[in-house]
mmCIF file of the C-alpha atoms, coordinates in Angstrom:
data_MODEL
# 
_entry.id   MODEL 
# 
loop_
_atom_site.group_PDB 
_atom_site.id 
_atom_site.type_symbol 
_atom_site.label_atom_id 
_atom_site.label_alt_id 
_atom_site.label_comp_id 
_atom_site.label_asym_id 
_atom_site.label_entity_id 
_atom_site.label_seq_id 
_atom_site.pdbx_PDB_ins_code 
_atom_site.Cartn_x 
_atom_site.Cartn_y 
_atom_site.Cartn_z 
_atom_site.occupancy 
_atom_site.B_iso_or_equiv 
_atom_site.pdbx_formal_charge 
_atom_site.auth_seq_id 
_atom_site.auth_comp_id 
_atom_site.auth_asym_id 
_atom_site.auth_atom_id 
_atom_site.pdbx_PDB_model_num 
ATOM 1  C CA . UNK A 1 1  ? -7.702  -4.638 -14.517 1.00 0.00 ? 1  UNK A CA 1 
ATOM 2  C CA . UNK A 1 2  ? -4.915  -3.997 -16.771 1.00 0.00 ? 2  UNK A CA 1 
ATOM 3  C CA . UNK A 1 3  ? -1.399  -2.539 -16.336 1.00 0.00 ? 3  UNK A CA 1 
ATOM 4  C CA . UNK A 1 4  ? -0.938  -2.565 -12.643 1.00 0.00 ? 4  UNK A CA 1 
ATOM 5  C CA . UNK A 1 5  ? 2.007   -1.112 -11.330 1.00 0.00 ? 5  UNK A CA 1 
ATOM 6  C CA . UNK A 1 6  ? 2.710   -0.863 -7.488  1.00 0.00 ? 6  UNK A CA 1 
ATOM 7  C CA . UNK A 1 7  ? 5.292   1.260  -5.672  1.00 0.00 ? 7  UNK A CA 1 
ATOM 8  C CA . UNK A 1 8  ? 6.491   0.476  -1.870  1.00 0.00 ? 8  UNK A CA 1 
ATOM 9  C CA . UNK A 1 9  ? 8.687   3.259  -0.445  1.00 0.00 ? 9  UNK A CA 1 
ATOM 10 C CA . UNK A 1 10 ? 10.206  3.076  3.172   1.00 0.00 ? 10 UNK A CA 1 
ATOM 11 C CA . UNK A 1 11 ? 11.570  6.333  4.491   1.00 0.00 ? 11 UNK A CA 1 
ATOM 12 C CA . UNK A 1 12 ? 13.097  7.028  7.785   1.00 0.00 ? 12 UNK A CA 1 
ATOM 13 C CA . UNK A 1 13 ? 11.456  9.596  10.131  1.00 0.00 ? 13 UNK A CA 1 
ATOM 14 C CA . UNK A 1 14 ? 14.026  12.272 11.011  1.00 0.00 ? 14 UNK A CA 1 
ATOM 15 C CA . UNK A 1 15 ? 14.702  12.452 14.744  1.00 0.00 ? 15 UNK A CA 1 
ATOM 16 C CA . UNK A 1 16 ? 12.799  9.407  15.508  1.00 0.00 ? 16 UNK A CA 1 
ATOM 17 C CA . UNK A 1 17 ? 15.276  6.340  15.663  1.00 0.00 ? 17 UNK A CA 1 
ATOM 18 C CA . UNK A 1 18 ? 13.691  3.151  14.721  1.00 0.00 ? 18 UNK A CA 1 
ATOM 19 C CA . UNK A 1 19 ? 10.698  4.660  13.132  1.00 0.00 ? 19 UNK A CA 1 
ATOM 20 C CA . UNK A 1 20 ? 9.953   4.476  9.624   1.00 0.00 ? 20 UNK A CA 1 
ATOM 21 C CA . UNK A 1 21 ? 7.165   5.633  7.195   1.00 0.00 ? 21 UNK A CA 1 
ATOM 22 C CA . UNK A 1 22 ? 5.761   3.275  4.513   1.00 0.00 ? 22 UNK A CA 1 
ATOM 23 C CA . UNK A 1 23 ? 4.046   4.552  1.498   1.00 0.00 ? 23 UNK A CA 1 
ATOM 24 C CA . UNK A 1 24 ? 2.276   2.166  -0.938  1.00 0.00 ? 24 UNK A CA 1 
ATOM 25 C CA . UNK A 1 25 ? 0.739   3.265  -4.093  1.00 0.00 ? 25 UNK A CA 1 
ATOM 26 C CA . UNK A 1 26 ? -0.234  1.726  -7.319  1.00 0.00 ? 26 UNK A CA 1 
ATOM 27 C CA . UNK A 1 27 ? -1.860  2.549  -10.618 1.00 0.00 ? 27 UNK A CA 1 
ATOM 28 C CA . UNK A 1 28 ? -4.194  0.314  -12.679 1.00 0.00 ? 28 UNK A CA 1 
ATOM 29 C CA . UNK A 1 29 ? -6.498  0.632  -15.843 1.00 0.00 ? 29 UNK A CA 1 
ATOM 30 C CA . UNK A 1 30 ? -9.829  -0.494 -14.301 1.00 0.00 ? 30 UNK A CA 1 
ATOM 31 C CA . UNK A 1 31 ? -11.069 -2.657 -17.335 1.00 0.00 ? 31 UNK A CA 1 
ATOM 32 C CA . UNK A 1 32 ? -14.379 -4.424 -16.324 1.00 0.00 ? 32 UNK A CA 1 
ATOM 33 C CA . UNK A 1 33 ? -14.622 -2.543 -13.288 1.00 0.00 ? 33 UNK A CA 1 
ATOM 34 C CA . UNK A 1 34 ? -15.706 0.903  -11.882 1.00 0.00 ? 34 UNK A CA 1 
ATOM 35 C CA . UNK A 1 35 ? -13.041 3.150  -10.590 1.00 0.00 ? 35 UNK A CA 1 
ATOM 36 C CA . UNK A 1 36 ? -14.870 2.829  -7.236  1.00 0.00 ? 36 UNK A CA 1 
ATOM 37 C CA . UNK A 1 37 ? -14.660 -0.846 -7.155  1.00 0.00 ? 37 UNK A CA 1 
ATOM 38 C CA . UNK A 1 38 ? -10.956 -0.778 -7.876  1.00 0.00 ? 38 UNK A CA 1 
ATOM 39 C CA . UNK A 1 39 ? -10.461 1.849  -5.214  1.00 0.00 ? 39 UNK A CA 1 
ATOM 40 C CA . UNK A 1 40 ? -12.338 -0.366 -2.788  1.00 0.00 ? 40 UNK A CA 1 
ATOM 41 C CA . UNK A 1 41 ? -10.429 -3.325 -3.701  1.00 0.00 ? 41 UNK A CA 1 
ATOM 42 C CA . UNK A 1 42 ? -6.942  -1.916 -3.465  1.00 0.00 ? 42 UNK A CA 1 
ATOM 43 C CA . UNK A 1 43 ? -7.747  0.023  -0.155  1.00 0.00 ? 43 UNK A CA 1 
ATOM 44 C CA . UNK A 1 44 ? -8.439  -3.359 1.526   1.00 0.00 ? 44 UNK A CA 1 
ATOM 45 C CA . UNK A 1 45 ? -5.566  -4.854 0.002   1.00 0.00 ? 45 UNK A CA 1 
ATOM 46 C CA . UNK A 1 46 ? -3.016  -2.165 1.025   1.00 0.00 ? 46 UNK A CA 1 
ATOM 47 C CA . UNK A 1 47 ? -4.463  -1.761 4.456   1.00 0.00 ? 47 UNK A CA 1 
ATOM 48 C CA . UNK A 1 48 ? -4.095  -5.734 5.037   1.00 0.00 ? 48 UNK A CA 1 
ATOM 49 C CA . UNK A 1 49 ? -0.686  -5.744 3.804   1.00 0.00 ? 49 UNK A CA 1 
ATOM 50 C CA . UNK A 1 50 ? 0.510   -2.867 5.896   1.00 0.00 ? 50 UNK A CA 1 
ATOM 51 C CA . UNK A 1 51 ? -1.031  -4.248 8.867   1.00 0.00 ? 51 UNK A CA 1 
ATOM 52 C CA . UNK A 1 52 ? 0.677   -7.537 8.354   1.00 0.00 ? 52 UNK A CA 1 
ATOM 53 C CA . UNK A 1 53 ? 4.011   -5.650 7.613   1.00 0.00 ? 53 UNK A CA 1 
ATOM 54 C CA . UNK A 1 54 ? 3.681   -3.871 11.012  1.00 0.00 ? 54 UNK A CA 1 
ATOM 55 C CA . UNK A 1 55 ? 2.740   -7.037 12.941  1.00 0.00 ? 55 UNK A CA 1 
ATOM 56 C CA . UNK A 1 56 ? 5.901   -8.732 11.401  1.00 0.00 ? 56 UNK A CA 1 
ATOM 57 C CA . UNK A 1 57 ? 8.080   -5.864 12.179  1.00 0.00 ? 57 UNK A CA 1 
ATOM 58 C CA . UNK A 1 58 ? 6.636   -5.416 15.753  1.00 0.00 ? 58 UNK A CA 1 
ATOM 59 C CA . UNK A 1 59 ? 7.200   -8.752 16.818  1.00 0.00 ? 59 UNK A CA 1 
# 
């Protein structure tokens, strides 16, 4: 893979104090891997990362 760029955005949710929405996205050039392999890899990475963030902030 080459040229990976990731963006993490956090937004407040209007009318819901103490609640935020997290958006995590990325772009990559899948050199040496199929597009589906890259999607599967990053879907897992993002899910695990967002779960860890939720656990940390909920503690």
